[in-house]
C-alpha positions in Angstrom: -34.3 -47.8 -24.6 -36.7 -48.7 -21.9 -35.8 -50.4 -18.7 -36.8 -54.0 -18.1 -39.6 -54.9 -15.8 -37.0 -56.6 -13.7 -35.4 -53.3 -12.8 -38.7 -51.6 -12.2 -39.9 -54.3 -9.8 -37.0 -55.6 -7.7 -37.3 -58.8 -5.7 -37.8 -58.5 -2.0 -34.8 -59.4 0.1 -34.5 -63.0 1.1 -34.7 -64.3 4.6 -30.9 -64.9 4.6 -30.3 -61.2 3.9 -31.4 -60.3 7.4 -29.7 -60.9 10.8 -31.4 -63.6 12.7 -33.5 -61.3 14.9 -34.7 -59.3 11.9 -35.7 -62.5 10.2 -38.2 -63.3 13.0 -39.1 -59.9 14.4 -41.2 -57.6 12.2 -40.1 -54.4 14.1 -36.4 -55.3 13.8 -37.0 -56.2 10.1 -38.6 -52.8 9.4 -35.8 -51.0 11.2 -33.2 -53.0 9.3 -34.8 -52.0 6.0 -35.5 -48.3 6.6 -33.0 -47.5 9.3 -30.0 -45.3 8.8 -29.5 -41.6 8.3 -30.9 -41.1 4.8 -33.5 -43.7 3.9 -36.4 -42.1 5.7 -35.5 -38.7 4.1 -35.4 -40.4 0.6 -38.8 -41.9 1.3 -40.1 -38.6 2.5 -38.9 -36.8 -0.6 -40.7 -39.3 -2.8 -43.8 -39.2 -0.6 -44.0 -35.5 -0.8 -42.9 -34.9 -4.4 -44.1 -38.1 -6.1 -41.9 -39.9 -8.7 -38.7 -37.9 -9.2 -35.6 -38.0 -11.2 -32.3 -38.6 -9.4 -31.1 -35.0 -9.4 -34.5 -33.8 -8.1 -34.1 -36.2 -5.1 -30.6 -35.0 -4.6 -31.8 -31.4 -4.5 -34.6 -32.3 -2.1 -32.1 -33.6 0.4 -29.2 -31.1 0.2 -27.1 -32.7 2.9 -26.8 -36.1 1.1 -24.0 -36.9 -1.2 -24.5 -38.4 -4.6 -22.8 -41.6 -3.5 -25.0 -41.9 -0.5 -28.2 -41.2 -2.5 -27.2 -43.9 -5.0 -26.5 -46.5 -2.2 -29.8 -45.7 -0.4 -31.9 -45.8 -3.6 -30.4 -49.2 -4.5 -31.1 -50.6 -1.0 -34.7 -49.2 -1.1 -35.1 -50.8 -4.5 -33.8 -54.1 -3.3 -36.2 -54.0 -0.4 -39.1 -53.3 -2.8 -40.0 -49.8 -1.4 -38.8 -47.8 -4.4 -38.9 -48.6 -8.2 -37.2 -47.0 -11.2 -39.2 -46.5 -14.4 -39.1 -44.4 -17.5 -40.4 -41.0 -16.7 -40.8 -39.7 -20.2 -40.5 -40.6 -23.9 -36.8 -39.9 -23.8 -36.5 -42.9 -21.4 -35.1 -40.8 -18.5 -35.5 -42.7 -15.3 -37.6 -41.6 -12.3 -37.8 -43.1 -8.9 -41.1 -43.6 -7.2 -42.5 -45.4 -4.2 -44.0 -48.8 -4.8 -47.3 -49.7 -3.0 -45.2 -51.2 -0.2 -43.2 -47.9 0.1 -46.4 -45.8 0.0 -47.8 -47.9 2.8 -45.4 -46.1 5.1 -47.5 -42.9 4.8 -49.4 -43.5 8.1 -46.1 -44.1 9.9 -44.7 -40.9 8.5 -47.8 -39.0 9.7 -47.2 -40.4 13.2 -43.5 -39.5 13.0 -44.4 -36.0 12.0 -46.8 -35.7 15.0 -44.1 -37.1 17.3 -41.6 -34.6 15.9 -44.0 -31.7 16.6 -44.5 -33.1 20.2 -40.7 -33.2 20.7 -40.5 -29.5 19.6 -43.1 -28.3 22.1 -41.2 -28.9 25.3 -38.1 -27.3 23.8 -40.1 -24.3 22.7 -41.8 -24.0 26.1 -38.4 -24.4 28.0 -36.8 -21.7 25.9 -39.7 -19.3 26.8 -40.0 -20.4 30.4 -43.4 -21.9 29.9 -44.6 -25.1 31.6 -47.3 -27.6 30.7 
């Protein structure tokens, strides 16, 4: 049994799905879509590991519950960042980033650099060094 194209390519959310400010401000819209504790970690797992089955993603983010992973994957699918597709001839499903989801790669690179910069002052403070 193969999944329908409809499941593999969800529709983008409608304008009415957003609060008023998110409907008019691109930054707030992006935060509305990818905000929260888990969505960025789900995207990171798919970015680093490529398309993965549900349990592989669950193992990649050990702190997330199965219920939270399911909810976040559904929300990312609805937003058009993640798609489900048959991963093998047995029709087991895998989740992968869509082109829109993959377009977040430069932002993740900048977030990683920002995270490294945040760690430097803490490391320097713990050793007594100053910039």
